C-alpha positions in Angstrom: -11.7 6.4 23.3 -9.3 8.8 23.6 -10.5 12.6 22.9 -8.8 14.1 19.9 -6.4 16.4 21.7 -5.4 13.5 23.9 -4.7 11.8 20.3 -2.9 14.5 18.6 -0.8 14.4 22.2 0.3 11.0 21.7 1.1 11.9 17.8 3.1 14.3 18.7 5.0 12.2 21.2 5.5 9.7 18.1 6.5 12.4 16.2 9.1 13.7 18.6 10.1 10.3 19.2 11.0 10.0 15.2 13.1 13.1 14.9 15.1 12.0 18.1 15.7 8.7 16.7 16.3 10.2 13.2 19.2 13.0 14.7 16.9 15.7 13.5 17.8 19.2 15.6 14.3 20.4 14.4 12.5 22.0 17.4 9.6 24.5 15.9 8.0 24.9 19.3 4.7 23.6 20.1 4.2 22.7 16.3 5.9 20.9 13.7 6.5 21.8 10.2 4.4 19.8 8.1 8.0 18.5 6.5 8.6 16.7 9.6 5.0 14.8 9.9 4.9 13.9 5.9 8.4 12.4 6.6 7.0 10.4 9.5 3.9 9.4 8.2 6.0 8.1 4.5 8.0 6.0 6.7 5.2 4.4 8.7 4.0 4.0 5.4 7.1 2.3 4.3 7.2 0.1 7.4 3.5 -0.8 6.1 5.0 -1.9 2.8 7.4 -3.8 4.4 4.5 -5.7 6.5 2.8 -6.3 3.2 0.5 -4.1 3.4 -0.9 -1.8 0.5 0.1 1.8 1.2 -2.6 3.7 -0.5 -5.3 1.2 1.3 -3.4 2.0 4.6 -3.5 6.2 3.2 -7.9 4.9 2.3 -8.5 3.7 5.6 -6.4 6.7 7.8 -9.1 9.3 5.1 -12.0 7.3 6.9 -10.4 7.1 10.1 -10.0 11.2 9.8 -13.4 11.9 8.3 -15.1 9.7 11.8 -12.4 11.5 14.5 -13.1 15.5 12.8 -16.9 14.9 13.8 -16.5 13.8 17.5 -16.4 16.5 20.3 -13.8 17.0 22.2 
């Protein structure tokens, strides 16, 4: 299983690709403003809904995974 820092790196790559595809010129150094993360997560939930998944259930599962992963040691 990937270490937490590697997961964060992968998330940054996904966010960068999303912003690039969106045509956003937002660049904030090494960190993304919360609104960019929220926009990506919202669009991922819209994708899940479009594919027949309940966004609320997806969020619940994400919360469970986040609790579990935050207990991992790097």
